[in-house]
C-alpha positions in Angstrom: 95.5 128.7 122.0 99.4 129.0 123.7 101.8 129.0 121.7 104.0 125.9 121.7 107.3 126.3 119.2 108.2 126.8 115.6 109.0 124.3 113.3 110.4 124.5 110.3 109.0 128.0 109.7 105.4 127.6 111.1 103.7 128.7 114.5 102.5 125.7 116.2 99.8 126.3 118.8 98.7 123.4 121.0 95.5 122.8 122.7 94.8 123.4 126.4 96.8 120.7 128.1 93.8 119.4 130.0 91.8 118.5 126.8 94.6 117.2 124.6 95.6 114.5 127.7 92.2 113.2 127.8 91.9 113.4 123.9 94.9 111.5 123.6 94.4 109.2 126.4 90.7 108.1 125.0 92.0 107.4 121.6 95.1 105.5 122.5 93.0 103.1 125.1 90.2 102.6 122.3 93.3 101.3 120.1 92.0 104.7 117.6 95.0 105.3 115.0 93.4 107.6 113.2 92.3 109.5 116.7 95.7 109.2 118.0 97.2 110.3 114.6 95.3 114.0 114.8 98.1 114.6 117.5 100.6 115.1 114.7 101.8 117.1 112.1 101.8 115.1 108.9 105.3 115.5 108.5 105.7 113.6 111.4 109.2 111.9 112.5 108.6 109.4 115.1 111.3 107.7 117.0 110.9 104.5 118.8 112.9 101.2 119.3 109.8 98.9 118.4 109.5 100.2 115.1 113.4 99.3 114.9 112.3 95.9 115.9 109.1 95.7 113.6 110.1 97.7 110.6 113.4 96.6 108.7 116.1 99.3 108.0 114.1 101.8 109.6 116.6 102.1 112.2 113.8 102.7 114.7 112.5 106.0 112.3 108.9 106.4 111.0 108.3 109.7 108.8 105.8 111.1 108.3 101.5 110.4 108.9 100.9 108.0 106.6 103.5 105.7 107.5 102.9 106.3 110.8 99.1 105.0 110.2 100.5 102.4 108.8 103.1 101.4 111.6 100.1 102.0 114.6 97.6 99.9 112.7 99.7 97.1 111.8 102.1 97.0 115.5 102.4 99.1 118.6 98.9 100.9 118.7 96.7 97.7 118.3 98.8 95.3 120.6 99.7 93.1 117.6 
């Protein structure tokens, strides 16, 4: 598996690009938040202008997979 980079002292690898894209698009188009989240690390920092509008006082930053799951279920990923 190719090396993507180093994140906070950990080596991060990435799957083959074609499979990654196929998995991502399938999950996204199904609005399957949990499947989309398999592509994120537990300590993800997600920045979005949509989050800035939807989550008061967030300044558009969602921190951690649990918070991103809540954001995804309640907002953007489900088209709410």
